[in-house]
Chimera marker file (.cmm) of the C-alpha trace (Angstrom):
<marker_set name="trace">
<marker id="1" x="-21.019" y="16.556" z="-5.009" r="1" g="1" b="0" radius="0.5"/>
<marker id="2" x="-20.626" y="13.589" z="-2.645" r="1" g="1" b="0" radius="0.5"/>
<marker id="3" x="-17.018" y="13.028" z="-3.742" r="1" g="1" b="0" radius="0.5"/>
<marker id="4" x="-16.185" y="16.697" z="-3.160" r="1" g="1" b="0" radius="0.5"/>
<marker id="5" x="-17.734" y="16.633" z="0.319" r="1" g="1" b="0" radius="0.5"/>
<marker id="6" x="-15.867" y="13.403" z="1.170" r="1" g="1" b="0" radius="0.5"/>
<marker id="7" x="-12.585" y="14.950" z="0.007" r="1" g="1" b="0" radius="0.5"/>
<marker id="8" x="-13.155" y="18.124" z="2.019" r="1" g="1" b="0" radius="0.5"/>
<marker id="9" x="-14.082" y="16.061" z="5.077" r="1" g="1" b="0" radius="0.5"/>
<marker id="10" x="-10.861" y="14.082" z="4.619" r="1" g="1" b="0" radius="0.5"/>
<marker id="11" x="-8.934" y="17.348" z="4.335" r="1" g="1" b="0" radius="0.5"/>
<marker id="12" x="-10.327" y="18.491" z="7.698" r="1" g="1" b="0" radius="0.5"/>
<marker id="13" x="-9.327" y="15.127" z="9.206" r="1" g="1" b="0" radius="0.5"/>
<marker id="14" x="-5.775" y="15.510" z="7.877" r="1" g="1" b="0" radius="0.5"/>
<marker id="15" x="-5.372" y="19.090" z="9.066" r="1" g="1" b="0" radius="0.5"/>
<marker id="16" x="-6.779" y="18.187" z="12.480" r="1" g="1" b="0" radius="0.5"/>
<marker id="17" x="-4.439" y="15.189" z="12.786" r="1" g="1" b="0" radius="0.5"/>
<marker id="18" x="-1.442" y="17.374" z="11.906" r="1" g="1" b="0" radius="0.5"/>
<marker id="19" x="-2.511" y="20.111" z="14.327" r="1" g="1" b="0" radius="0.5"/>
<marker id="20" x="-2.998" y="17.585" z="17.139" r="1" g="1" b="0" radius="0.5"/>
<marker id="21" x="0.362" y="15.957" z="16.266" r="1" g="1" b="0" radius="0.5"/>
<marker id="22" x="-1.148" y="12.486" z="15.828" r="1" g="1" b="0" radius="0.5"/>
<marker id="23" x="1.287" y="9.712" z="14.936" r="1" g="1" b="0" radius="0.5"/>
<marker id="24" x="-0.875" y="8.759" z="11.934" r="1" g="1" b="0" radius="0.5"/>
<marker id="25" x="-2.115" y="11.357" z="9.452" r="1" g="1" b="0" radius="0.5"/>
<marker id="26" x="-4.786" y="9.923" z="7.102" r="1" g="1" b="0" radius="0.5"/>
<marker id="27" x="-3.423" y="11.334" z="3.817" r="1" g="1" b="0" radius="0.5"/>
<marker id="28" x="-4.661" y="8.336" z="1.831" r="1" g="1" b="0" radius="0.5"/>
<marker id="29" x="-8.343" y="8.726" z="2.739" r="1" g="1" b="0" radius="0.5"/>
<marker id="30" x="-9.002" y="10.651" z="-0.477" r="1" g="1" b="0" radius="0.5"/>
<marker id="31" x="-7.259" y="11.532" z="-3.726" r="1" g="1" b="0" radius="0.5"/>
<marker id="32" x="-7.256" y="15.201" z="-2.704" r="1" g="1" b="0" radius="0.5"/>
<marker id="33" x="-5.429" y="14.688" z="0.588" r="1" g="1" b="0" radius="0.5"/>
<marker id="34" x="-3.034" y="12.193" z="-0.981" r="1" g="1" b="0" radius="0.5"/>
<marker id="35" x="-2.171" y="14.727" z="-3.689" r="1" g="1" b="0" radius="0.5"/>
<marker id="36" x="-1.797" y="17.561" z="-1.152" r="1" g="1" b="0" radius="0.5"/>
<marker id="37" x="0.336" y="15.573" z="1.309" r="1" g="1" b="0" radius="0.5"/>
<marker id="38" x="3.640" y="17.251" z="0.317" r="1" g="1" b="0" radius="0.5"/>
<marker id="39" x="1.992" y="20.674" z="0.743" r="1" g="1" b="0" radius="0.5"/>
<marker id="40" x="0.687" y="19.899" z="4.215" r="1" g="1" b="0" radius="0.5"/>
<marker id="41" x="3.941" y="18.648" z="5.710" r="1" g="1" b="0" radius="0.5"/>
<marker id="42" x="5.863" y="20.211" z="8.549" r="1" g="1" b="0" radius="0.5"/>
<marker id="43" x="8.154" y="22.258" z="6.277" r="1" g="1" b="0" radius="0.5"/>
<marker id="44" x="5.387" y="23.829" z="4.199" r="1" g="1" b="0" radius="0.5"/>
<marker id="45" x="3.198" y="26.893" z="4.372" r="1" g="1" b="0" radius="0.5"/>
<marker id="46" x="-0.458" y="26.454" z="3.426" r="1" g="1" b="0" radius="0.5"/>
<marker id="47" x="-3.077" y="29.022" z="2.484" r="1" g="1" b="0" radius="0.5"/>
<marker id="48" x="-6.762" y="28.219" z="2.195" r="1" g="1" b="0" radius="0.5"/>
<marker id="49" x="-9.172" y="30.415" z="0.275" r="1" g="1" b="0" radius="0.5"/>
<marker id="50" x="-12.923" y="30.193" z="0.741" r="1" g="1" b="0" radius="0.5"/>
<marker id="51" x="-15.121" y="31.326" z="-2.141" r="1" g="1" b="0" radius="0.5"/>
<marker id="52" x="-18.677" y="32.258" z="-1.195" r="1" g="1" b="0" radius="0.5"/>
<marker id="53" x="-21.614" y="33.592" z="-3.185" r="1" g="1" b="0" radius="0.5"/>
<marker id="54" x="-23.497" y="36.825" z="-2.400" r="1" g="1" b="0" radius="0.5"/>
<marker id="55" x="-26.749" y="35.335" z="-3.741" r="1" g="1" b="0" radius="0.5"/>
<marker id="56" x="-29.428" y="34.279" z="-1.266" r="1" g="1" b="0" radius="0.5"/>
<marker id="57" x="-30.093" y="31.144" z="-3.325" r="1" g="1" b="0" radius="0.5"/>
<marker id="58" x="-26.594" y="29.959" z="-2.400" r="1" g="1" b="0" radius="0.5"/>
<marker id="59" x="-26.702" y="31.025" z="1.254" r="1" g="1" b="0" radius="0.5"/>
<marker id="60" x="-26.728" y="27.465" z="2.642" r="1" g="1" b="0" radius="0.5"/>
<marker id="61" x="-23.656" y="26.471" z="0.616" r="1" g="1" b="0" radius="0.5"/>
<marker id="62" x="-21.889" y="29.725" z="1.536" r="1" g="1" b="0" radius="0.5"/>
<marker id="63" x="-22.598" y="29.093" z="5.210" r="1" g="1" b="0" radius="0.5"/>
<marker id="64" x="-21.177" y="25.561" z="4.920" r="1" g="1" b="0" radius="0.5"/>
<marker id="65" x="-18.083" y="26.990" z="3.229" r="1" g="1" b="0" radius="0.5"/>
<marker id="66" x="-17.596" y="29.493" z="6.054" r="1" g="1" b="0" radius="0.5"/>
<marker id="67" x="-18.003" y="26.744" z="8.665" r="1" g="1" b="0" radius="0.5"/>
<marker id="68" x="-15.411" y="24.637" z="6.852" r="1" g="1" b="0" radius="0.5"/>
<marker id="69" x="-13.022" y="27.590" z="6.656" r="1" g="1" b="0" radius="0.5"/>
<marker id="70" x="-13.491" y="28.301" z="10.371" r="1" g="1" b="0" radius="0.5"/>
<marker id="71" x="-12.702" y="24.676" z="11.232" r="1" g="1" b="0" radius="0.5"/>
<marker id="72" x="-9.560" y="24.697" z="9.077" r="1" g="1" b="0" radius="0.5"/>
<marker id="73" x="-8.508" y="28.104" z="10.389" r="1" g="1" b="0" radius="0.5"/>
<marker id="74" x="-8.658" y="26.853" z="13.976" r="1" g="1" b="0" radius="0.5"/>
<marker id="75" x="-5.773" y="24.453" z="13.236" r="1" g="1" b="0" radius="0.5"/>
<marker id="76" x="-2.179" y="25.617" z="13.508" r="1" g="1" b="0" radius="0.5"/>
<marker id="77" x="0.222" y="23.504" z="11.503" r="1" g="1" b="0" radius="0.5"/>
<marker id="78" x="3.368" y="25.181" z="12.788" r="1" g="1" b="0" radius="0.5"/>
<marker id="79" x="5.924" y="27.559" z="11.274" r="1" g="1" b="0" radius="0.5"/>
<marker id="80" x="7.197" y="27.003" z="7.744" r="1" g="1" b="0" radius="0.5"/>
<marker id="81" x="10.941" y="26.555" z="7.339" r="1" g="1" b="0" radius="0.5"/>
<marker id="82" x="12.885" y="28.552" z="4.799" r="1" g="1" b="0" radius="0.5"/>
<marker id="83" x="14.951" y="26.388" z="2.482" r="1" g="1" b="0" radius="0.5"/>
<marker id="84" x="18.429" y="27.471" z="1.496" r="1" g="1" b="0" radius="0.5"/>
<marker id="85" x="19.185" y="28.347" z="-2.144" r="1" g="1" b="0" radius="0.5"/>
<marker id="86" x="21.211" y="25.150" z="-2.568" r="1" g="1" b="0" radius="0.5"/>
<marker id="87" x="18.183" y="22.928" z="-1.745" r="1" g="1" b="0" radius="0.5"/>
<link id1="1" id2="2" r="1" g="1" b="0" radius="0.2"/>
<link id1="2" id2="3" r="1" g="1" b="0" radius="0.2"/>
<link id1="3" id2="4" r="1" g="1" b="0" radius="0.2"/>
<link id1="4" id2="5" r="1" g="1" b="0" radius="0.2"/>
<link id1="5" id2="6" r="1" g="1" b="0" radius="0.2"/>
<link id1="6" id2="7" r="1" g="1" b="0" radius="0.2"/>
<link id1="7" id2="8" r="1" g="1" b="0" radius="0.2"/>
<link id1="8" id2="9" r="1" g="1" b="0" radius="0.2"/>
<link id1="9" id2="10" r="1" g="1" b="0" radius="0.2"/>
<link id1="10" id2="11" r="1" g="1" b="0" radius="0.2"/>
<link id1="11" id2="12" r="1" g="1" b="0" radius="0.2"/>
<link id1="12" id2="13" r="1" g="1" b="0" radius="0.2"/>
<link id1="13" id2="14" r="1" g="1" b="0" radius="0.2"/>
<link id1="14" id2="15" r="1" g="1" b="0" radius="0.2"/>
<link id1="15" id2="16" r="1" g="1" b="0" radius="0.2"/>
<link id1="16" id2="17" r="1" g="1" b="0" radius="0.2"/>
<link id1="17" id2="18" r="1" g="1" b="0" radius="0.2"/>
<link id1="18" id2="19" r="1" g="1" b="0" radius="0.2"/>
<link id1="19" id2="20" r="1" g="1" b="0" radius="0.2"/>
<link id1="20" id2="21" r="1" g="1" b="0" radius="0.2"/>
<link id1="21" id2="22" r="1" g="1" b="0" radius="0.2"/>
<link id1="22" id2="23" r="1" g="1" b="0" radius="0.2"/>
<link id1="23" id2="24" r="1" g="1" b="0" radius="0.2"/>
<link id1="24" id2="25" r="1" g="1" b="0" radius="0.2"/>
<link id1="25" id2="26" r="1" g="1" b="0" radius="0.2"/>
<link id1="26" id2="27" r="1" g="1" b="0" radius="0.2"/>
<link id1="27" id2="28" r="1" g="1" b="0" radius="0.2"/>
<link id1="28" id2="29" r="1" g="1" b="0" radius="0.2"/>
<link id1="29" id2="30" r="1" g="1" b="0" radius="0.2"/>
<link id1="30" id2="31" r="1" g="1" b="0" radius="0.2"/>
<link id1="31" id2="32" r="1" g="1" b="0" radius="0.2"/>
<link id1="32" id2="33" r="1" g="1" b="0" radius="0.2"/>
<link id1="33" id2="34" r="1" g="1" b="0" radius="0.2"/>
<link id1="34" id2="35" r="1" g="1" b="0" radius="0.2"/>
<link id1="35" id2="36" r="1" g="1" b="0" radius="0.2"/>
<link id1="36" id2="37" r="1" g="1" b="0" radius="0.2"/>
<link id1="37" id2="38" r="1" g="1" b="0" radius="0.2"/>
<link id1="38" id2="39" r="1" g="1" b="0" radius="0.2"/>
<link id1="39" id2="40" r="1" g="1" b="0" radius="0.2"/>
<link id1="40" id2="41" r="1" g="1" b="0" radius="0.2"/>
<link id1="41" id2="42" r="1" g="1" b="0" radius="0.2"/>
<link id1="42" id2="43" r="1" g="1" b="0" radius="0.2"/>
<link id1="43" id2="44" r="1" g="1" b="0" radius="0.2"/>
<link id1="44" id2="45" r="1" g="1" b="0" radius="0.2"/>
<link id1="45" id2="46" r="1" g="1" b="0" radius="0.2"/>
<link id1="46" id2="47" r="1" g="1" b="0" radius="0.2"/>
<link id1="47" id2="48" r="1" g="1" b="0" radius="0.2"/>
<link id1="48" id2="49" r="1" g="1" b="0" radius="0.2"/>
<link id1="49" id2="50" r="1" g="1" b="0" radius="0.2"/>
<link id1="50" id2="51" r="1" g="1" b="0" radius="0.2"/>
<link id1="51" id2="52" r="1" g="1" b="0" radius="0.2"/>
<link id1="52" id2="53" r="1" g="1" b="0" radius="0.2"/>
<link id1="53" id2="54" r="1" g="1" b="0" radius="0.2"/>
<link id1="54" id2="55" r="1" g="1" b="0" radius="0.2"/>
<link id1="55" id2="56" r="1" g="1" b="0" radius="0.2"/>
<link id1="56" id2="57" r="1" g="1" b="0" radius="0.2"/>
<link id1="57" id2="58" r="1" g="1" b="0" radius="0.2"/>
<link id1="58" id2="59" r="1" g="1" b="0" radius="0.2"/>
<link id1="59" id2="60" r="1" g="1" b="0" radius="0.2"/>
<link id1="60" id2="61" r="1" g="1" b="0" radius="0.2"/>
<link id1="61" id2="62" r="1" g="1" b="0" radius="0.2"/>
<link id1="62" id2="63" r="1" g="1" b="0" radius="0.2"/>
<link id1="63" id2="64" r="1" g="1" b="0" radius="0.2"/>
<link id1="64" id2="65" r="1" g="1" b="0" radius="0.2"/>
<link id1="65" id2="66" r="1" g="1" b="0" radius="0.2"/>
<link id1="66" id2="67" r="1" g="1" b="0" radius="0.2"/>
<link id1="67" id2="68" r="1" g="1" b="0" radius="0.2"/>
<link id1="68" id2="69" r="1" g="1" b="0" radius="0.2"/>
<link id1="69" id2="70" r="1" g="1" b="0" radius="0.2"/>
<link id1="70" id2="71" r="1" g="1" b="0" radius="0.2"/>
<link id1="71" id2="72" r="1" g="1" b="0" radius="0.2"/>
<link id1="72" id2="73" r="1" g="1" b="0" radius="0.2"/>
<link id1="73" id2="74" r="1" g="1" b="0" radius="0.2"/>
<link id1="74" id2="75" r="1" g="1" b="0" radius="0.2"/>
<link id1="75" id2="76" r="1" g="1" b="0" radius="0.2"/>
<link id1="76" id2="77" r="1" g="1" b="0" radius="0.2"/>
<link id1="77" id2="78" r="1" g="1" b="0" radius="0.2"/>
<link id1="78" id2="79" r="1" g="1" b="0" radius="0.2"/>
<link id1="79" id2="80" r="1" g="1" b="0" radius="0.2"/>
<link id1="80" id2="81" r="1" g="1" b="0" radius="0.2"/>
<link id1="81" id2="82" r="1" g="1" b="0" radius="0.2"/>
<link id1="82" id2="83" r="1" g="1" b="0" radius="0.2"/>
<link id1="83" id2="84" r="1" g="1" b="0" radius="0.2"/>
<link id1="84" id2="85" r="1" g="1" b="0" radius="0.2"/>
<link id1="85" id2="86" r="1" g="1" b="0" radius="0.2"/>
<link id1="86" id2="87" r="1" g="1" b="0" radius="0.2"/>
</marker_set>
């Protein structure tokens, strides 16, 4: 679970850096963000899905998921560009 949380934290850092137009985007901070780097570039469109549980026993994890989704949703990466058929 620690590796998953570290990867998700790194993903938030990357999305925030892109949204704030930082010169350096920390894609290499985790395997997840390194693998997703082509999908998070300026010419891409990204969709994030959050899966939560209706069970009360999982309410803390569901709340954390919703907080993560809210943080990611607050970032705007910019418009995706349509590639021509010859690309």
